[in-house]
N, CA, C, O and the ligand as a Tripos MOL2 file, in Angstrom:
@<TRIPOS>MOLECULE
protein
  265   263    67     0     0
PROTEIN
NO_CHARGES

@<TRIPOS>ATOM
      1 N          62.5300   53.5160   92.4910 N.3       1 MET1
      2 CA         62.7460   54.2280   93.7790 C.3       1 MET1
      3 C          63.4230   55.5720   93.5440 C.2       1 MET1
      4 O          63.7730   55.9060   92.4120 O.2       1 MET1
      5 N          63.6020   56.3230   94.5880 N.am      2 SER2
      6 CA         64.1530   57.6790   94.4370 C.3       2 SER2
      7 C          65.5190   57.7810   95.1120 C.2       2 SER2
      8 O          65.6930   58.4540   96.1270 O.2       2 SER2
      9 N          66.4590   57.1010   94.5190 N.am      3 LEU3
     10 CA         67.8160   57.1490   95.0950 C.3       3 LEU3
     11 C          68.3900   58.5590   95.0440 C.2       3 LEU3
     12 O          69.0700   58.9990   95.9710 O.2       3 LEU3
     13 N          68.1090   59.2590   93.9520 N.am      4 SER4
     14 CA         68.6840   60.6030   93.8080 C.3       4 SER4
     15 C          68.1760   61.5370   94.9050 C.2       4 SER4
     16 O          68.9190   62.4060   95.3620 O.2       4 SER4
     17 N          66.9230   61.3730   95.3340 N.am      5 GLN5
     18 CA         66.3950   62.2190   96.4170 C.3       5 GLN5
     19 C          67.1520   61.9610   97.7270 C.2       5 GLN5
     20 O          67.5740   62.8990   98.4040 O.2       5 GLN5
     21 N          67.3170   60.6860   98.0720 N.am      6 LEU6
     22 CA         68.0270   60.3530   99.3080 C.3       6 LEU6
     23 C          69.4470   60.9130   99.2890 C.2       6 LEU6
     24 O          69.9280   61.4700  100.2760 O.2       6 LEU6
     25 N          70.1020   60.7510   98.1440 N.am      7 LYS7
     26 CA         71.4770   61.2370   98.0110 C.3       7 LYS7
     27 C          71.5300   62.7540   98.2620 C.2       7 LYS7
     28 O          72.4040   63.2540   98.9710 O.2       7 LYS7
     29 N          70.5720   63.4640   97.6600 N.am      8 GLY8
     30 CA         70.5550   64.9270   97.8030 C.3       8 GLY8
     31 C          70.3670   65.3340   99.2600 C.2       8 GLY8
     32 O          71.0500   66.2380   99.7420 O.2       8 GLY8
     33 N          69.4630   64.6890   99.9560 N.am      9 ARG9
     34 CA         69.2290   65.0390  101.3720 C.3       9 ARG9
     35 C          70.4940   64.8330  102.2170 C.2       9 ARG9
     36 O          70.9000   65.7070  102.9830 O.2       9 ARG9
     37 N          71.0940   63.6690  102.0560 N.am     10 GLY10
     38 CA         72.2780   63.3620  102.8660 C.3      10 GLY10
     39 C          73.3770   64.3880  102.6500 C.2      10 GLY10
     40 O          74.0380   64.8120  103.5980 O.2      10 GLY10
     41 N          73.5670   64.7800  101.4120 N.am     11 PHE11
     42 CA         74.6150   65.7500  101.1160 C.3      11 PHE11
     43 C          74.3330   67.0960  101.7920 C.2      11 PHE11
     44 O          75.2280   67.7320  102.3470 O.2      11 PHE11
     45 N          73.0630   67.5090  101.7270 N.am     12 GLY12
     46 CA         72.7030   68.7960  102.3320 C.3      12 GLY12
     47 C          72.9120   68.7970  103.8390 C.2      12 GLY12
     48 O          73.4520   69.7580  104.3860 O.2      12 GLY12
     49 N          72.4970   67.7430  104.5120 N.am     13 GLN13
     50 CA         72.6700   67.6730  105.9630 C.3      13 GLN13
     51 C          74.1400   67.6720  106.3450 C.2      13 GLN13
     52 O          74.5360   68.3090  107.3210 O.2      13 GLN13
     53 N          74.9420   66.9590  105.5790 N.am     14 GLY14
     54 CA         76.3640   66.8780  105.8930 C.3      14 GLY14
     55 C          77.0140   68.2510  105.8630 C.2      14 GLY14
     56 O          77.7920   68.5960  106.7530 O.2      14 GLY14
     57 N          76.6950   69.0310  104.8420 N.am     15 ARG15
     58 CA         77.2990   70.3630  104.7430 C.3      15 ARG15
     59 C          76.8490   71.2380  105.9100 C.2      15 ARG15
     60 O          77.6460   71.9910  106.4680 O.2      15 ARG15
     61 N          75.5600   71.1360  106.2820 N.am     16 ARG16
     62 CA         75.0630   71.9890  107.3650 C.3      16 ARG16
     63 C          75.7530   71.6380  108.6920 C.2      16 ARG16
     64 O          76.1300   72.5280  109.4550 O.2      16 ARG16
     65 N          75.9120   70.3500  108.9570 N.am     17 ASN17
     66 CA         76.5680   69.9380  110.2010 C.3      17 ASN17
     67 C          78.0030   70.4340  110.2720 C.2      17 ASN17
     68 O          78.4680   70.8340  111.3390 O.2      17 ASN17
     69 N          78.6970   70.4120  109.1630 N.am     18 GLN18
     70 CA         80.0720   70.9140  109.1590 C.3      18 GLN18
     71 C          80.1020   72.3870  109.5600 C.2      18 GLN18
     72 O          80.9590   72.8090  110.3370 O.2      18 GLN18
     73 N          79.1730   73.1560  109.0300 N.am     19 GLY19
     74 CA         79.1420   74.5930  109.3400 C.3      19 GLY19
     75 C          78.8940   74.8280  110.8170 C.2      19 GLY19
     76 O          79.5600   75.6700  111.4200 O.2      19 GLY19
     77 N          77.9510   74.1050  111.4230 N.am     20 GLN20
     78 CA         77.6770   74.2830  112.8470 C.3      20 GLN20
     79 C          78.8930   73.9160  113.6920 C.2      20 GLN20
     80 O          79.2160   74.6060  114.6590 O.2      20 GLN20
     81 N          79.5580   72.8400  113.3260 N.am     21 GLY21
     82 CA         80.7250   72.4060  114.0920 C.3      21 GLY21
     83 C          81.8050   73.4730  114.1200 C.2      21 GLY21
     84 O          82.3960   73.7410  115.1660 O.2      21 GLY21
     85 N          82.0600   74.0810  112.9670 N.am     22 ARG22
     86 CA         83.0810   75.1300  112.9140 C.3      22 ARG22
     87 C          82.6770   76.3260  113.7740 C.2      22 ARG22
     88 O          83.5190   76.9150  114.4510 O.2      22 ARG22
     89 N          81.3870   76.6880  113.7490 N.am     23 GLY23
     90 CA         80.9370   77.8590  114.5130 C.3      23 GLY23
     91 C          81.0650   77.6400  116.0130 C.2      23 GLY23
     92 O          81.5030   78.5350  116.7350 O.2      23 GLY23
     93 N          80.6880   76.4620  116.4850 N.am     24 GLN24
     94 CA         80.7260   76.2190  117.9270 C.3      24 GLN24
     95 C          82.1430   75.9760  118.4270 C.2      24 GLN24
     96 O          82.4460   76.2490  119.5890 O.2      24 GLN24
     97 N          83.0090   75.4670  117.5650 N.am     25 GLY25
     98 CA         84.3610   75.1650  118.0060 C.3      25 GLY25
     99 C          85.2850   76.3790  117.9790 C.2      25 GLY25
    100 O          86.4740   76.2560  118.2750 O.2      25 GLY25
    101 N          84.7550   77.5410  117.6310 N.am     26 GLY26
    102 CA         85.5970   78.7260  117.4510 C.3      26 GLY26
    103 C          86.0760   79.3560  118.7330 C.2      26 GLY26
    104 O          86.8230   80.3320  118.6730 O.2      26 GLY26
    105 N          85.6900   78.8550  119.8970 N.am     27 GLY27
    106 CA         86.1950   79.3970  121.1560 C.3      27 GLY27
    107 C          85.0970   80.0670  121.9670 C.2      27 GLY27
    108 O          84.4110   79.3940  122.7350 O.2      27 GLY27
    109 N          84.9140   81.3650  121.8200 N.am     28 ALA28
    110 CA         83.9950   82.1070  122.6770 C.3      28 ALA28
    111 C          82.5460   81.6600  122.4820 C.2      28 ALA28
    112 O          81.7800   81.6270  123.4450 O.2      28 ALA28
    113 N          82.1590   81.3150  121.2530 N.am     29 GLY29
    114 CA         80.7960   80.9040  121.0030 C.3      29 GLY29
    115 C          79.8530   82.0940  120.9260 C.2      29 GLY29
    116 O          80.3080   83.2380  120.9410 O.2      29 GLY29
    117 N          78.5400   81.8500  120.8430 N.am     30 PRO30
    118 CA         77.5720   82.9220  120.6510 C.3      30 PRO30
    119 C          77.3730   83.7880  121.8930 C.2      30 PRO30
    120 O          76.9240   84.9290  121.7790 O.2      30 PRO30
    121 N          77.6960   83.2690  123.0700 N.am     31 GLY31
    122 CA         77.5110   84.0390  124.3030 C.3      31 GLY31
    123 C          78.7330   84.8540  124.6430 C.2      31 GLY31
    124 O          79.4520   85.3020  123.7490 O.2      31 GLY31
    125 N          78.9760   85.0510  125.9160 N.am     32 GLY32
    126 CA         80.1830   85.7510  126.3470 C.3      32 GLY32
    127 C          79.9370   87.2130  126.6390 C.2      32 GLY32
    128 O          78.7980   87.6790  126.6580 O.2      32 GLY32
    129 N          81.0260   87.9300  126.8680 N.am     33 ASN33
    130 CA         80.9330   89.3360  127.2360 C.3      33 ASN33
    131 C          81.7910   90.1990  126.3330 C.2      33 ASN33
    132 O          82.7380   89.7300  125.7020 O.2      33 ASN33
    133 N          81.4300   91.4850  126.2880 N.am     34 CYS34
    134 CA         82.3290   92.4940  125.7550 C.3      34 CYS34
    135 C          82.9420   93.2060  126.9590 C.2      34 CYS34
    136 O          82.2490   93.4970  127.9340 O.2      34 CYS34
    137 N          84.2380   93.4820  126.8880 N.am     35 VAL35
    138 CA         84.9250   94.1090  127.9990 C.3      35 VAL35
    139 C          85.6240   95.3830  127.5280 C.2      35 VAL35
    140 O          86.1590   95.4370  126.4200 O.2      35 VAL35
    141 N          85.6140   96.4030  128.3780 N.am     36 CYS36
    142 CA         86.2780   97.6660  128.0500 C.3      36 CYS36
    143 C          87.7570   97.5530  128.4150 C.2      36 CYS36
    144 O          88.0830   97.2650  129.5660 O.2      36 CYS36
    145 N          88.6640   97.7750  127.4480 N.am     37 PRO37
    146 CA         90.0910   97.6850  127.7360 C.3      37 PRO37
    147 C          90.5880   98.8430  128.5880 C.2      37 PRO37
    148 O          91.6710   98.7690  129.1690 O.2      37 PRO37
    149 N          89.7990   99.9160  128.6630 N.am     38 ALA38
    150 CA         90.2400  101.0930  129.4090 C.3      38 ALA38
    151 C          89.8850  101.0000  130.8960 C.2      38 ALA38
    152 O          90.7320  101.2680  131.7480 O.2      38 ALA38
    153 N          88.6370  100.6220  131.2170 N.am     39 CYS39
    154 CA         88.2060  100.6190  132.6100 C.3      39 CYS39
    155 C          87.8000   99.2370  133.1040 C.2      39 CYS39
    156 O          87.5620   99.0620  134.2990 O.2      39 CYS39
    157 N          87.7150   98.2490  132.2110 N.am     40 GLY40
    158 CA         87.4120   96.8880  132.6300 C.3      40 GLY40
    159 C          85.9300   96.6000  132.7720 C.2      40 GLY40
    160 O          85.5660   95.5190  133.2360 O.2      40 GLY40
    161 N          85.0550   97.5330  132.3890 N.am     41 HIS41
    162 CA         83.6140   97.3190  132.4880 C.3      41 HIS41
    163 C          83.1920   96.2350  131.5090 C.2      41 HIS41
    164 O          83.6710   96.1900  130.3760 O.2      41 HIS41
    165 N          82.2850   95.3540  131.9540 N.am     42 LYS42
    166 CA         81.8270   94.2530  131.1100 C.3      42 LYS42
    167 C          80.3320   94.3610  130.8670 C.2      42 LYS42
    168 O          79.5730   94.7390  131.7590 O.2      42 LYS42
    169 N          79.9180   94.0290  129.6550 N.am     43 ILE43
    170 CA         78.5000   93.9180  129.3340 C.3      43 ILE43
    171 C          78.2950   92.6250  128.5560 C.2      43 ILE43
    172 O          79.2230   92.1400  127.9090 O.2      43 ILE43
    173 N          77.0840   92.0570  128.6130 N.am     44 PRO44
    174 CA         76.8230   90.8400  127.8410 C.3      44 PRO44
    175 C          76.9290   91.1110  126.3480 C.2      44 PRO44
    176 O          76.4090   92.1130  125.8560 O.2      44 PRO44
    177 N          77.6030   90.2190  125.6270 N.am     45 HIS45
    178 CA         77.7360   90.3760  124.1810 C.3      45 HIS45
    179 C          76.4010   90.1130  123.5020 C.2      45 HIS45
    180 O          75.7000   89.1590  123.8380 O.2      45 HIS45
    181 N          76.0550   90.9670  122.5420 N.am     46 ARG46
    182 CA         74.8330   90.7570  121.7640 C.3      46 ARG46
    183 C          75.1830   90.0870  120.4500 C.2      46 ARG46
    184 O          76.0330   90.5760  119.7070 O.2      46 ARG46
    185 N          74.5210   88.9510  120.1550 N.am     47 PRO47
    186 CA         74.7880   88.2670  118.8860 C.3      47 PRO47
    187 C          74.5110   89.1850  117.6960 C.2      47 PRO47
    188 O          73.4720   89.8440  117.6550 O.2      47 PRO47
    189 N          75.4140   89.2340  116.7440 N.am     48 GLY48
    190 CA         75.2330   90.0580  115.5560 C.3      48 GLY48
    191 C          75.8270   91.4370  115.6720 C.2      48 GLY48
    192 O          75.9160   92.1540  114.6750 O.2      48 GLY48
    193 N          76.2420   91.8360  116.8810 N.am     49 ILE49
    194 CA         76.8560   93.1500  117.0670 C.3      49 ILE49
    195 C          78.2830   92.9610  117.5600 C.2      49 ILE49
    196 O          78.4900   92.5310  118.6950 O.2      49 ILE49
    197 N          79.2750   93.2760  116.7250 N.am     50 PRO50
    198 CA         80.6620   93.1320  117.1680 C.3      50 PRO50
    199 C          80.9490   94.0330  118.3660 C.2      50 PRO50
    200 O          80.4770   95.1680  118.4360 O.2      50 PRO50
    201 N          81.7290   93.5060  119.3040 N.am     51 CYS51
    202 CA         82.0310   94.2780  120.5130 C.3      51 CYS51
    203 C          82.6910   95.6040  120.1770 C.2      51 CYS51
    204 O          82.4460   96.6030  120.8530 O.2      51 CYS51
    205 N          83.5360   95.6320  119.1310 N.am     52 ASN52
    206 CA         84.2720   96.8630  118.8440 C.3      52 ASN52
    207 C          83.3890   97.9300  118.1930 C.2      52 ASN52
    208 O          83.8690   99.0160  117.8680 O.2      52 ASN52
    209 N          82.1030   97.6280  118.0030 N.am     53 GLN53
    210 CA         81.1650   98.6550  117.5410 C.3      53 GLN53
    211 C          80.3600   99.2020  118.7070 C.2      53 GLN53
    212 O          79.4920  100.0530  118.5090 O.2      53 GLN53
    213 N          80.6300   98.7290  119.9210 N.am     54 ILE54
    214 CA         79.9130   99.1820  121.1090 C.3      54 ILE54
    215 C          80.8320  100.0650  121.9360 C.2      54 ILE54
    216 O          81.9890   99.7180  122.1730 O.2      54 ILE54
    217 N          80.3140  101.2090  122.3770 N.am     55 SER55
    218 CA         81.0870  102.0860  123.2370 C.3      55 SER55
    219 C          80.8070  101.7380  124.6890 C.2      55 SER55
    220 O          79.6730  101.4280  125.0540 O.2      55 SER55
    221 N          81.8480  101.7900  125.5170 N.am     56 CYS56
    222 CA         81.7020  101.5070  126.9320 C.3      56 CYS56
    223 C          80.7380  102.5060  127.5740 C.2      56 CYS56
    224 O          80.9080  103.7150  127.4140 O.2      56 CYS56
    225 N          79.7240  102.0150  128.3010 N.am     57 PRO57
    226 CA         78.7800  102.9260  128.9620 C.3      57 PRO57
    227 C          79.4320  103.7120  130.0950 C.2      57 PRO57
    228 O          78.8810  104.7180  130.5420 O.2      57 PRO57
    229 N          80.5810  103.2730  130.5600 N.am     58 GLN58
    230 CA         81.2670  103.9590  131.6590 C.3      58 GLN58
    231 C          82.1670  105.0810  131.1500 C.2      58 GLN58
    232 O          82.1290  106.1960  131.6710 O.2      58 GLN58
    233 N          82.9820  104.7880  130.1260 N.am     59 CYS59
    234 CA         83.9940  105.7600  129.7080 C.3      59 CYS59
    235 C          83.9640  106.0650  128.2110 C.2      59 CYS59
    236 O          84.6710  106.9660  127.7610 O.2      59 CYS59
    237 N          83.1620  105.3350  127.4290 N.am     60 GLY60
    238 CA         83.0040  105.6580  126.0150 C.3      60 GLY60
    239 C          84.0430  105.0380  125.1060 C.2      60 GLY60
    240 O          84.0130  105.2670  123.8970 O.2      60 GLY60
    241 N          84.9650  104.2550  125.6560 N.am     61 ALA61
    242 CA         85.9710  103.6170  124.8130 C.3      61 ALA61
    243 C          85.3610  102.4560  124.0430 C.2      61 ALA61
    244 O          84.4250  101.8270  124.5350 O.2      61 ALA61
    245 N          85.8690  102.1510  122.8370 N.am     62 PRO62
    246 CA         85.3820  100.9760  122.1050 C.3      62 PRO62
    247 C          85.7190   99.7020  122.8540 C.2      62 PRO62
    248 O          86.8320   99.5320  123.3520 O.2      62 PRO62
    249 N          84.7400   98.8060  122.9290 N.am     63 MET63
    250 CA         84.9200   97.5900  123.7270 C.3      63 MET63
    251 C          85.5170   96.4890  122.8690 C.2      63 MET63
    252 O          85.5280   96.5890  121.6420 O.2      63 MET63
    253 N          86.0150   95.4360  123.5130 N.am     64 ILE64
    254 CA         86.5970   94.3040  122.8160 C.3      64 ILE64
    255 C          85.9540   93.0260  123.3270 C.2      64 ILE64
    256 O          85.3680   93.0020  124.4090 O.2      64 ILE64
    257 N          86.0690   91.9630  122.5360 N.am     65 ARG65
    258 CA         85.5560   90.6540  122.9430 C.3      65 ARG65
    259 C          86.4040   90.1180  124.0930 C.2      65 ARG65
    260 O          87.6330   90.1170  124.0320 O.2      65 ARG65
    261 N          85.7260   89.6680  125.1330 N.am     66 GLU66
    262 CA         86.4640   89.1790  126.3060 C.3      66 GLU66
    263 C          87.2460   87.9180  125.9690 C.2      66 GLU66
    264 O          87.9270   87.3650  126.8320 O.2      66 GLU66
    265 ZN         85.2760  101.7910  129.9380 Zn       67 ZN67
@<TRIPOS>BOND
     1     1     2 1
     2     2     3 1
     3     3     4 2
     4     3     5 am
     5     5     6 1
     6     6     7 1
     7     7     8 2
     8     7     9 am
     9     9    10 1
    10    10    11 1
    11    11    12 2
    12    11    13 am
    13    13    14 1
    14    14    15 1
    15    15    16 2
    16    15    17 am
    17    17    18 1
    18    18    19 1
    19    19    20 2
    20    19    21 am
    21    21    22 1
    22    22    23 1
    23    23    24 2
    24    23    25 am
    25    25    26 1
    26    26    27 1
    27    27    28 2
    28    27    29 am
    29    29    30 1
    30    30    31 1
    31    31    32 2
    32    31    33 am
    33    33    34 1
    34    34    35 1
    35    35    36 2
    36    35    37 am
    37    37    38 1
    38    38    39 1
    39    39    40 2
    40    39    41 am
    41    41    42 1
    42    42    43 1
    43    43    44 2
    44    43    45 am
    45    45    46 1
    46    46    47 1
    47    47    48 2
    48    47    49 am
    49    49    50 1
    50    50    51 1
    51    51    52 2
    52    51    53 am
    53    53    54 1
    54    54    55 1
    55    55    56 2
    56    55    57 am
    57    57    58 1
    58    58    59 1
    59    59    60 2
    60    59    61 am
    61    61    62 1
    62    62    63 1
    63    63    64 2
    64    63    65 am
    65    65    66 1
    66    66    67 1
    67    67    68 2
    68    67    69 am
    69    69    70 1
    70    70    71 1
    71    71    72 2
    72    71    73 am
    73    73    74 1
    74    74    75 1
    75    75    76 2
    76    75    77 am
    77    77    78 1
    78    78    79 1
    79    79    80 2
    80    79    81 am
    81    81    82 1
    82    82    83 1
    83    83    84 2
    84    83    85 am
    85    85    86 1
    86    86    87 1
    87    87    88 2
    88    87    89 am
    89    89    90 1
    90    90    91 1
    91    91    92 2
    92    91    93 am
    93    93    94 1
    94    94    95 1
    95    95    96 2
    96    95    97 am
    97    97    98 1
    98    98    99 1
    99    99   100 2
   100    99   101 am
   101   101   102 1
   102   102   103 1
   103   103   104 2
   104   103   105 am
   105   105   106 1
   106   106   107 1
   107   107   108 2
   108   107   109 am
   109   109   110 1
   110   110   111 1
   111   111   112 2
   112   111   113 am
   113   113   114 1
   114   114   115 1
   115   115   116 2
   116   115   117 am
   117   117   118 1
   118   118   119 1
   119   119   120 2
   120   119   121 am
   121   121   122 1
   122   122   123 1
   123   123   124 2
   124   123   125 am
   125   125   126 1
   126   126   127 1
   127   127   128 2
   128   127   129 am
   129   129   130 1
   130   130   131 1
   131   131   132 2
   132   131   133 am
   133   133   134 1
   134   134   135 1
   135   135   136 2
   136   135   137 am
   137   137   138 1
   138   138   139 1
   139   139   140 2
   140   139   141 am
   141   141   142 1
   142   142   143 1
   143   143   144 2
   144   143   145 am
   145   145   146 1
   146   146   147 1
   147   147   148 2
   148   147   149 am
   149   149   150 1
   150   150   151 1
   151   151   152 2
   152   151   153 am
   153   153   154 1
   154   154   155 1
   155   155   156 2
   156   155   157 am
   157   157   158 1
   158   158   159 1
   159   159   160 2
   160   159   161 am
   161   161   162 1
   162   162   163 1
   163   163   164 2
   164   163   165 am
   165   165   166 1
   166   166   167 1
   167   167   168 2
   168   167   169 am
   169   169   170 1
   170   170   171 1
   171   171   172 2
   172   171   173 am
   173   173   174 1
   174   174   175 1
   175   175   176 2
   176   175   177 am
   177   177   178 1
   178   178   179 1
   179   179   180 2
   180   179   181 am
   181   181   182 1
   182   182   183 1
   183   183   184 2
   184   183   185 am
   185   185   186 1
   186   186   187 1
   187   187   188 2
   188   187   189 am
   189   189   190 1
   190   190   191 1
   191   191   192 2
   192   191   193 am
   193   193   194 1
   194   194   195 1
   195   195   196 2
   196   195   197 am
   197   197   198 1
   198   198   199 1
   199   199   200 2
   200   199   201 am
   201   201   202 1
   202   202   203 1
   203   203   204 2
   204   203   205 am
   205   205   206 1
   206   206   207 1
   207   207   208 2
   208   207   209 am
   209   209   210 1
   210   210   211 1
   211   211   212 2
   212   211   213 am
   213   213   214 1
   214   214   215 1
   215   215   216 2
   216   215   217 am
   217   217   218 1
   218   218   219 1
   219   219   220 2
   220   219   221 am
   221   221   222 1
   222   222   223 1
   223   223   224 2
   224   223   225 am
   225   225   226 1
   226   226   227 1
   227   227   228 2
   228   227   229 am
   229   229   230 1
   230   230   231 1
   231   231   232 2
   232   231   233 am
   233   233   234 1
   234   234   235 1
   235   235   236 2
   236   235   237 am
   237   237   238 1
   238   238   239 1
   239   239   240 2
   240   239   241 am
   241   241   242 1
   242   242   243 1
   243   243   244 2
   244   243   245 am
   245   245   246 1
   246   246   247 1
   247   247   248 2
   248   247   249 am
   249   249   250 1
   250   250   251 1
   251   251   252 2
   252   251   253 am
   253   253   254 1
   254   254   255 1
   255   255   256 2
   256   255   257 am
   257   257   258 1
   258   258   259 1
   259   259   260 2
   260   259   261 am
   261   261   262 1
   262   262   263 1
   263   263   264 2
@<TRIPOS>SUBSTRUCTURE
     1 MET1         2 RESIDUE 1 A MET
     2 SER2         6 RESIDUE 1 A SER
     3 LEU3        10 RESIDUE 1 A LEU
     4 SER4        14 RESIDUE 1 A SER
     5 GLN5        18 RESIDUE 1 A GLN
     6 LEU6        22 RESIDUE 1 A LEU
     7 LYS7        26 RESIDUE 1 A LYS
     8 GLY8        30 RESIDUE 1 A GLY
     9 ARG9        34 RESIDUE 1 A ARG
    10 GLY10       38 RESIDUE 1 A GLY
    11 PHE11       42 RESIDUE 1 A PHE
    12 GLY12       46 RESIDUE 1 A GLY
    13 GLN13       50 RESIDUE 1 A GLN
    14 GLY14       54 RESIDUE 1 A GLY
    15 ARG15       58 RESIDUE 1 A ARG
    16 ARG16       62 RESIDUE 1 A ARG
    17 ASN17       66 RESIDUE 1 A ASN
    18 GLN18       70 RESIDUE 1 A GLN
    19 GLY19       74 RESIDUE 1 A GLY
    20 GLN20       78 RESIDUE 1 A GLN
    21 GLY21       82 RESIDUE 1 A GLY
    22 ARG22       86 RESIDUE 1 A ARG
    23 GLY23       90 RESIDUE 1 A GLY
    24 GLN24       94 RESIDUE 1 A GLN
    25 GLY25       98 RESIDUE 1 A GLY
    26 GLY26      102 RESIDUE 1 A GLY
    27 GLY27      106 RESIDUE 1 A GLY
    28 ALA28      110 RESIDUE 1 A ALA
    29 GLY29      114 RESIDUE 1 A GLY
    30 PRO30      118 RESIDUE 1 A PRO
    31 GLY31      122 RESIDUE 1 A GLY
    32 GLY32      126 RESIDUE 1 A GLY
    33 ASN33      130 RESIDUE 1 A ASN
    34 CYS34      134 RESIDUE 1 A CYS
    35 VAL35      138 RESIDUE 1 A VAL
    36 CYS36      142 RESIDUE 1 A CYS
    37 PRO37      146 RESIDUE 1 A PRO
    38 ALA38      150 RESIDUE 1 A ALA
    39 CYS39      154 RESIDUE 1 A CYS
    40 GLY40      158 RESIDUE 1 A GLY
    41 HIS41      162 RESIDUE 1 A HIS
    42 LYS42      166 RESIDUE 1 A LYS
    43 ILE43      170 RESIDUE 1 A ILE
    44 PRO44      174 RESIDUE 1 A PRO
    45 HIS45      178 RESIDUE 1 A HIS
    46 ARG46      182 RESIDUE 1 A ARG
    47 PRO47      186 RESIDUE 1 A PRO
    48 GLY48      190 RESIDUE 1 A GLY
    49 ILE49      194 RESIDUE 1 A ILE
    50 PRO50      198 RESIDUE 1 A PRO
    51 CYS51      202 RESIDUE 1 A CYS
    52 ASN52      206 RESIDUE 1 A ASN
    53 GLN53      210 RESIDUE 1 A GLN
    54 ILE54      214 RESIDUE 1 A ILE
    55 SER55      218 RESIDUE 1 A SER
    56 CYS56      222 RESIDUE 1 A CYS
    57 PRO57      226 RESIDUE 1 A PRO
    58 GLN58      230 RESIDUE 1 A GLN
    59 CYS59      234 RESIDUE 1 A CYS
    60 GLY60      238 RESIDUE 1 A GLY
    61 ALA61      242 RESIDUE 1 A ALA
    62 PRO62      246 RESIDUE 1 A PRO
    63 MET63      250 RESIDUE 1 A MET
    64 ILE64      254 RESIDUE 1 A ILE
    65 ARG65      258 RESIDUE 1 A ARG
    66 GLU66      262 RESIDUE 1 A GLU
    67 ZN67       265 GROUP 0 **** ****
């Protein structure tokens, strides 16, 4: 039989599940908003783009994660 194959699969899945758990438990999660600390304008956060790299469309200030 192929015990080594089964062992390898189980190990791989376990590591992947741990990674997902940490990502979702981090608080804000993949959604949420970016908010301007200067004028309070909010825009939907885009996954992969940090809020502090986005300028507020209202006043041009760097935005922060809500
Ligand atoms: Zn602003």
